[in-house]
C-alpha positions in Angstrom: 7.6 -41.9 1.7 6.7 -39.1 4.1 3.4 -37.2 3.9 3.7 -33.4 3.3 1.1 -30.6 3.7 -0.7 -29.9 0.5 -3.4 -27.4 1.6 -5.5 -26.0 4.4 -9.2 -25.6 3.8 -11.5 -22.6 4.4 -15.2 -23.2 4.0 -17.5 -20.4 2.7 -21.1 -19.8 1.8 -20.5 -17.7 -1.4 -17.6 -19.1 -3.4 -17.6 -16.2 -6.0 -17.5 -13.6 -3.3 -14.7 -15.5 -1.5 -12.6 -15.8 -4.6 -12.8 -12.1 -5.1 -11.8 -11.5 -1.5 -8.8 -13.9 -1.5 -7.6 -13.0 -5.1 -8.4 -9.2 -5.2 -8.4 -8.0 -1.6 -5.7 -10.2 -0.1 -3.9 -10.6 -3.5 -3.2 -14.3 -3.1 -2.3 -15.9 -6.4 -5.2 -18.0 -7.7 -3.6 -21.3 -8.8 -6.7 -23.5 -9.4 -10.4 -23.1 -9.7 -13.2 -25.5 -10.4 -16.4 -27.1 -9.0 -14.4 -27.8 -5.8 -13.8 -24.1 -5.1 -10.4 -22.5 -5.5 -6.8 -22.9 -4.5 -4.5 -20.0 -3.7 -0.7 -19.6 -3.2 2.1 -20.9 -5.4 4.5 -23.4 -4.1 4.0 -26.6 -2.2 1.3 -25.5 0.3 -2.0 -24.0 -0.7 -5.0 -22.3 0.8 -8.2 -24.1 -0.4 -11.4 -22.1 -0.4 -14.4 -24.4 -0.7 -18.2 -24.0 -0.8 -19.8 -25.3 2.4 -22.2 -27.8 1.0 -22.4 -30.5 3.7 -23.6 -29.8 7.3 -20.1 -30.5 8.7 -18.6 -27.9 6.3 -21.4 -25.4 7.0 -20.6 -25.6 10.7 -17.0 -24.5 9.9 -18.0 -21.2 8.2 -17.2 -18.0 10.1 -14.6 -19.1 12.5 -11.0 -18.5 13.3 -9.2 -20.6 10.7 -5.9 -21.0 12.6 -4.1 -20.0 9.4 -1.3 -17.5 9.6 0.1 -15.9 6.4 3.6 -14.4 6.5 3.6 -10.9 5.0 6.8 -8.9 4.6 6.2 -5.2 5.3 3.0 -6.0 7.0 2.1 -2.4 8.0 2.2 -1.3 4.4 0.1 -4.3 3.4 -2.4 -3.6 6.1 -2.7 0.0 4.8 -3.5 -1.4 1.4 -6.1 -3.8 2.9 -7.8 -0.9 4.7 -8.0 0.9 1.4 -9.6 -2.2 -0.2 -12.2 -2.3 2.6 -10.9 -5.5 4.3 -12.4 -5.9 7.8 -9.8 -6.2 10.6 -10.7 -8.1 13.7 -7.4 -7.1 15.2 -5.3 -4.1 13.9 -1.6 -4.7 13.4 0.0 -5.0 16.9 3.7 -5.3 17.8 4.3 -8.4 19.9 7.5 -9.7 21.3 7.6 -12.3 18.4 6.6 -10.0 15.6 3.8 -7.9 14.2 0.3 -9.6 14.0 -3.0 -8.5 12.5 -6.2 -10.5 12.0 -8.6 -10.1 9.1 -12.0 -11.6 8.3 -13.2 -12.7 4.9 -16.8 -11.9 3.9 -18.1 -15.0 5.6 -16.3 -14.1 8.9 -13.5 -16.6 8.6 -10.5 -15.1 10.4 -6.9 -15.3 9.2 -3.8 -14.0 10.9 -1.2 -11.9 9.1 2.3 -11.9 10.6 5.7 -10.3 10.0 8.7 -11.5 11.8 9.8 -8.1 13.0 10.6 -8.0 16.7 10.8 -4.8 18.7 14.2 -3.1 19.2 15.5 -4.2 22.6 16.1 -0.5 23.5 12.4 0.3 22.9 11.0 -2.1 25.3 13.3 -2.1 28.3 11.4 -2.4 31.6 10.9 0.9 33.4 12.7 1.5 36.7 9.8 1.6 39.2 11.5 4.3 41.3 11.8 7.1 38.7 10.0 5.7 35.5 13.2 5.9 33.5 14.3 2.9 31.5 
């Protein structure tokens, strides 16, 4: 029997506000809710949002989570997030490996949003240093 990833945890100070953010602003499907907090995302792996009750959990509130969510059509999605008032710590930026943006939940926990769209090879050819032409 091999272990598999079930969930990743995000700790928050205000679970009600966090549920609204993840469900309504990010539009992640809410799959479970209870005294433990809430779980989002359908499928085998979930994002768990939990109230920070213990000192160890409280120390984890308001940090970069290390979580990356894959989002097809990221630029459109980010436009929707802006309209919903989501705070961006990094606006969508084209990288050599795709488009990446960073958003923060109401407690300051940062998540990455990523689309696997690499730039067209013609767009990013190095410039000729002599005449500035690609």
